[in-house]
C-alpha positions as CSV (number, residue, x, y, z in Angstrom):
1,M,17.3,23.3,-3.1
2,I,14.6,25.9,-3.8
3,I,12.4,26.0,-6.9
4,E,10.4,29.2,-7.6
5,T,7.4,29.6,-9.9
6,E,5.2,32.7,-10.5
7,R,3.2,32.2,-7.3
8,L,4.9,29.4,-5.4
9,I,8.2,28.4,-3.7
10,L,9.0,24.7,-3.4
11,R,11.5,24.4,-0.6
12,P,12.5,21.9,2.1
13,F,10.3,21.8,5.2
14,K,11.5,23.8,8.2
15,D,10.7,24.4,11.8
16,G,7.5,26.5,12.0
17,D,5.7,24.6,9.2
18,E,3.8,22.3,11.6
19,K,0.6,24.4,11.8
20,D,0.2,24.4,8.1
21,V,1.1,20.8,7.7
22,F,-1.4,19.8,10.4
23,E,-4.1,21.8,8.5
24,Y,-3.9,19.5,5.5
25,L,-2.9,16.3,7.1
26,N,-5.4,16.1,9.9
27,E,-8.0,15.0,7.4
28,P,-6.3,13.8,4.2
29,A,-8.5,14.3,1.1
30,V,-8.0,10.8,-0.4
31,N,-7.5,7.4,1.0
32,C,-3.9,6.9,-0.2
33,F,-2.8,9.5,2.3
34,S,-4.7,8.0,5.2
35,N,-1.5,6.6,6.7
36,M,-0.2,10.1,6.9
37,K,-3.1,11.4,9.0
38,L,-2.0,13.6,11.9
39,H,-3.9,13.7,15.2
40,S,-2.0,16.4,17.1
41,M,0.4,19.3,16.7
42,E,3.1,17.2,18.3
43,E,2.8,14.7,15.5
44,A,2.9,17.6,13.0
45,K,6.2,18.8,14.6
46,E,7.6,15.3,14.3
47,E,6.6,15.0,10.7
48,V,8.0,18.4,9.8
49,L,11.3,17.4,11.5
50,R,11.4,14.2,9.5
51,R,10.5,15.9,6.2
52,S,13.1,18.7,6.8
53,A,15.9,16.1,6.6
54,E,15.2,15.7,2.9
55,I,16.3,18.7,0.8
56,E,16.6,17.2,-2.7
57,Y,13.4,15.3,-3.3
58,Y,10.8,16.3,-0.8
59,F,9.4,19.9,-0.9
60,A,6.8,22.0,0.9
61,I,4.6,23.9,-1.5
62,V,4.6,27.5,-0.2
63,L,2.6,30.6,-1.3
64,K,5.2,33.3,-2.3
65,D,3.0,36.2,-1.1
66,S,2.2,34.8,2.5
67,G,4.8,32.1,3.2
68,K,1.9,29.6,4.0
69,V,2.6,26.0,3.3
70,I,-0.3,24.7,1.3
71,G,0.9,21.2,0.4
72,E,3.8,19.0,-0.5
73,I,5.4,17.2,-3.4
74,E,8.0,14.5,-3.5
75,A,9.6,11.7,-5.6
76,Y,12.6,9.6,-5.1
77,P,14.7,7.9,-7.8
78,E,14.1,4.2,-8.4
79,P,15.6,1.7,-10.8
80,A,14.5,1.9,-14.4
81,D,13.9,-1.8,-14.4
82,E,12.4,-3.3,-11.2
83,H,14.0,-6.7,-12.1
84,G,17.5,-5.2,-12.0
85,A,18.4,-5.3,-15.7
86,D,19.1,-1.6,-15.7
87,P,20.2,-0.2,-12.3
88,K,20.2,3.4,-13.5
89,M,18.0,5.4,-11.0
90,D,16.1,7.5,-13.6
91,T,12.5,6.7,-12.9
92,F,10.4,8.7,-10.4
93,S,6.9,8.3,-9.1
94,P,5.8,11.7,-7.6
95,C,3.3,12.2,-4.9
96,W,1.6,15.5,-4.4
97,M,-0.9,16.7,-1.8
98,L,-2.6,20.1,-1.5
99,N,-4.6,21.6,1.3
100,N,-8.3,21.3,0.3
101,N,-8.7,25.1,0.8
102,Y,-6.2,25.8,-2.0
103,Q,-7.4,23.3,-4.6
104,G,-8.9,24.4,-7.9
105,K,-6.6,27.5,-8.2
106,G,-3.9,26.0,-10.4
107,Y,-1.4,25.6,-7.6
108,A,-1.0,21.8,-8.0
109,Y,-0.3,22.2,-11.7
110,E,2.2,25.0,-11.1
111,A,4.0,23.0,-8.4
112,A,4.0,19.7,-10.3
113,H,5.1,21.3,-13.6
114,A,8.1,23.0,-11.9
115,F,8.9,19.8,-10.0
116,F,8.8,17.6,-13.1
117,D,11.0,20.1,-14.9
118,Y,13.5,19.9,-12.0
119,L,13.4,16.1,-12.1
120,F,14.0,15.9,-15.9
121,R,16.5,18.7,-16.1
122,D,18.5,18.5,-12.9
123,K,18.0,14.9,-11.5
124,G,18.3,12.9,-14.7
125,A,14.8,11.6,-14.8
126,R,14.0,9.5,-17.9
127,R,10.5,8.5,-16.9
128,I,8.0,9.9,-14.4
129,Y,4.8,7.9,-13.5
130,A,2.0,8.6,-11.1
131,Y,-0.8,6.6,-9.6
132,T,-4.3,8.0,-8.9
133,E,-7.5,6.5,-7.6
134,D,-10.3,6.1,-10.2
135,Y,-12.5,8.5,-8.1
136,N,-9.8,11.3,-7.9
137,K,-10.8,13.1,-11.0
138,A,-8.8,16.3,-10.1
139,S,-5.6,14.3,-9.9
140,Q,-6.3,12.6,-13.2
141,R,-6.9,16.0,-14.9
142,L,-3.7,17.2,-13.4
143,C,-1.8,14.2,-14.9
144,E,-3.3,14.9,-18.3
145,K,-2.6,18.6,-18.1
146,L,1.1,17.8,-17.3
147,G,1.2,15.8,-20.6
148,M,1.1,12.4,-19.0
149,R,-0.6,9.6,-20.8
150,Q,-2.8,7.0,-19.1
151,E,-1.1,3.7,-19.2
152,G,-3.5,1.5,-17.4
153,L,-6.3,0.9,-14.9
154,F,-5.5,-1.6,-12.1
155,K,-8.7,-3.1,-10.7
156,E,-8.9,-3.5,-7.0
157,F,-5.2,-2.7,-6.9
158,I,-4.5,-1.6,-3.4
159,S,-6.2,-0.9,0.0
160,F,-5.4,2.0,2.2
161,V,-8.5,1.8,4.5
162,K,-11.0,-0.7,5.7
163,N,-14.7,-1.1,5.1
164,L,-17.1,-0.8,8.1
165,D,-16.9,-4.6,8.6
166,G,-13.1,-4.5,8.9
167,T,-12.3,-6.0,5.5
168,P,-9.9,-4.1,3.1
169,L,-11.5,-1.5,0.8
170,Y,-9.7,-2.2,-2.5
171,E,-9.4,0.8,-4.9
172,N,-9.1,0.9,-8.6
173,T,-6.0,2.9,-9.6
174,Y,-4.9,4.6,-12.8
175,Q,-1.3,4.8,-13.8
176,Y,-0.1,7.8,-15.8
177,A,3.4,8.4,-17.2
178,I,5.6,10.8,-19.3
179,L,9.0,10.3,-20.7
180,K,11.7,13.0,-20.8
181,K,11.6,13.0,-24.6
182,E,7.9,13.7,-24.4
183,W,8.3,16.4,-21.8
184,N,11.0,18.1,-23.9
185,T,8.5,18.4,-26.8
186,K,5.8,20.1,-24.8
């Protein structure tokens, strides 16, 4: 599957993407991606190979004019009701990451907007929700620009890294969401 926008191509990962992937994953910008940190080009090659197996829900964000991979976006279907009352897989929680050198240029919005449209139109999404740390203002603005509403703030919700003394550093996390019927009225 390939999704095109004015300036971007969202496509499956492929051999040769490892240099660009290493560029943005050797120092992830926010703690939630710390477990994805890459330490070598060999690790980057392994990650590209792993990512390339998914062609429906995991995409490289690529500049049309140069072919450079500047980030990634993914989301997998999950049950509408976590307790099993409605097994329909129509809820998605996307994750997006952009190379720091390409932030602030509208690429994240362009990619996420096209991806959301794909999920609602082609993949049967009914609801899309996203988590973002309370300090990640850019991600919060992106959620709002996409028409998502803030549904809550989870205090000391999750820990991705440790404090200097080895104890977990818990982070406050916002949840944003949008329904298909809301997306269709934008």
